N, C-alpha and C positions, 0 to 999 in steps of 0.2 A: 412321329409325336410319341413324347417324350412321357414315359411313368418312371416314379419314384419311390421306393417301396422305403417306411417309416417302420425302422424298430424300434424297437424302446428295450431297452435294456435296463436290470437293476442288477446288479454284481452275479451276473450271467458267466465269468468267468472259462468254466466247467461247456458250455454251448457254442460262447460266438464264435468262435471260427468256423464249426461247420456248419451254420446259419450265413456264414456271409460266402463259403468259398461254395455252399450250395447255391445262394445267389448270383457269385462267379460263374458256374457251370452255363443256369438257367439264360444265360446273354445270347447263349449260340443257339437256344432252342428256342425265341419267338422272332417277329419278327418286325418287333417297337424298339425306342430304348430305354435299357432298364437299368435304370441306377440303385441307387439303396443310401439309407442312410442311418449309421446305427446312434439314438437319442440315448448317451449316456447317461443318464439318471445319478446321477450323487455315488455311484455306485463307491462304497470303501474295502469293494475287494479289487484285482489285477484288471477288471473288464478292459477301462482307459486306455492302460498301460497295453495290454495283447491286443485293440484295433488300431493304436500306435506302430508297435512292432513291424506289425502284417499290412501298414497301409491303408486298412478300411477308413471307407472318409465315418466320421464319425463327430458328435456334436458332443462338449463333457458340461454335462450342467455343475452346474460347483454343490449349488445343495437338491439333495432328493425332492422332484415335485409332486412323486405319483405317476400311475399310470394315465391319468387327463394330462397333468403338464408336457409331460415327456409327449406323448402323442401331438399336442396342440405346436408345440416346437416344434417337432416331424412337418403338420400341417403349413406351417411359417416357410419354414425353407423352401417347401414344395411352391407357393406363393409369391414366394420373393424370385424362385427360379423357373416360372412361370412354367410347375409342370403341369401336363394335359387330365393324369389319372393320380390321386393318390394314395398308396395300399397300404395298412397297417399291416402286420408283422410278426409275431412276437419273438422275441432274442430268446426263447430256449427249449426251441428246436422242434413245437408242436405242429405249425406248420409245415407247407411241405411246395416246395418252388415248383414244383413241376408242376403245379394245377395256378399260376401265376395267371398264364395265358385264360383258361378257363374266365376268372373273374376279367380280367379285360374287356372278353371280347364283346357282351353285352350292352360298355359301353364303347366300347368303341366303334361298334356299326350305334349307336348313338338309341337302342330299344331302350335301354333303361342309363339311369345317372347313376346309382346303388348297386353294388354287388354284395353281398354275403357269403363265406365262405362256410359249408352247414354239413354238419354230422350226418342229420335226422330224415332229411329228402332220399338219403340215396342208402345201402348199407356197403357203396367205399370204405369206412374209414372203422376200421375194429373197438377204435379207443373212442370210447362216450362222454367217458366223468362221471365222478360217482351218483347213485340212484337219489341220495341229499340230493347234490345240483339236477341231475335232469325232471325232479320234482320240482325244482322253484324254478327252471327256467320254464318248464308248463305254462307255472301261475303267471312270470312276466311275459306271455308268452298269450293267454288270456288277457292280460289288463293291456296288454297292444292292443286285439282285435274289438277290444272297447272302442278302446283312445282314439282308434282311425278306421277301425274296419277292415285294419289289412293281417293275414295269419304268416308269421315269420316264427318257424321251428325252430333257429340255434340261434334262440335271441342273445345270447351273450359272447359269440364267435369275436374272437381280436381281429380273424385274420375275413379282412374288407378291405373294396378298392373306391372311388370316388373321382364325379368328372373334375370340372375345372370348377362349375360353379359350387360345389359343394366344398372342395379345397378353401375355397372362398370366405362362407359358412363357418367354417371348423377351425380358421384362422383364429377368427376375432372370436367364436363364443363356443369351446367346447369343455362340458362337465368335469371336473374334476375325480371324483371315485366313482367306480365304477361305469363308465361312461358309456356302454354300448344299447342299452336299451332307451335312453333318454334320450340321445342320439336320434337314431330310429326315430321316436315317434314326433323329435321337429322335424329330421328329412322324409316324414311322409306326409306333414301333416299341409307341409309348405307344397308337395301336389308334388313331389319327385316320386319319381320310377321306383320299383326298388324289386332287384328279384336272388333267390335265394339259389346259392349254384352249390353241384353236391359236390367234396373234397373229402382226402380224407388228411386227417389228422393221428398224430405218436405219443403216445403219453410221453410224454417229460421225463428224460434218461435221467438228469440229475438236476439234485432244487427240490420245494418243496414245493405248491399252493399255499399263497397266505391266505385264503379263505376257508378257517378253522367252521365244523358245526358254528361256535357262539356266531363266529361272525356273518356264516350262511345267515340267520334270522336277521341280524341286522343287517344285511345285505337286500332280503326281502322286502324288508318293513319303506325301509328307506330308496328303493329305487323304486318302489311302486308307487310309494307318494311325490317321488323326483316324477315319476312318470307321466301325473295323473296332473303336476301343478302345470305342467313343462305341455299337456295335451290344451288347459288353460287358457296359457299366453297367446302358442297360437292361432287359435281360434279367433282371439279375443285381437290378432293382429294380422288381423287379411281384411 
């Protein structure tokens, strides 16, 4: 079985070496082929140069496409190279490579088609994000329950694994801004089984989140609307 880790990275020169080094080490701890690809999303720092100097596999985007465009590039790469499972994995060091096998196992056993690394279903992770963001996550979880009848606790987790069928979907259709909640609606409405898996996440050591309190309000309104619209579209397409 072939598994690809997709690492979207924008100006992550201070963390990308550790992220890739941890993934290299994890290759020895799993019983499947584990590859990774850095999607250098038009970084203006030395992210691309560092990847080249360290021979990290990388796709250098000429312009900054944003998180959705960068991740979709990774899914297109996964589809083209016939990977069985693709995993999103942040380039800022917040995700723990040691939990990759935990996300893969439910898909490998064909019990589920998608898994989500969650901070909130068990007390494994001391890092939970800000109180404001946690409140927003709970609100989005409520919207998901209303639109799909499925409860997911860590709605914005960027640590996710999907099977080959969903790789194909995401390679052709993936939202650009804050895509995790909207894609969850699409996947669940299409009948795919989704499982949350307890993982440990770390607070980023370098840089800062692009989501400010003001942006959080914009995020909530835009994503909630997108989730509802996506639910309507998916229901009509059944």
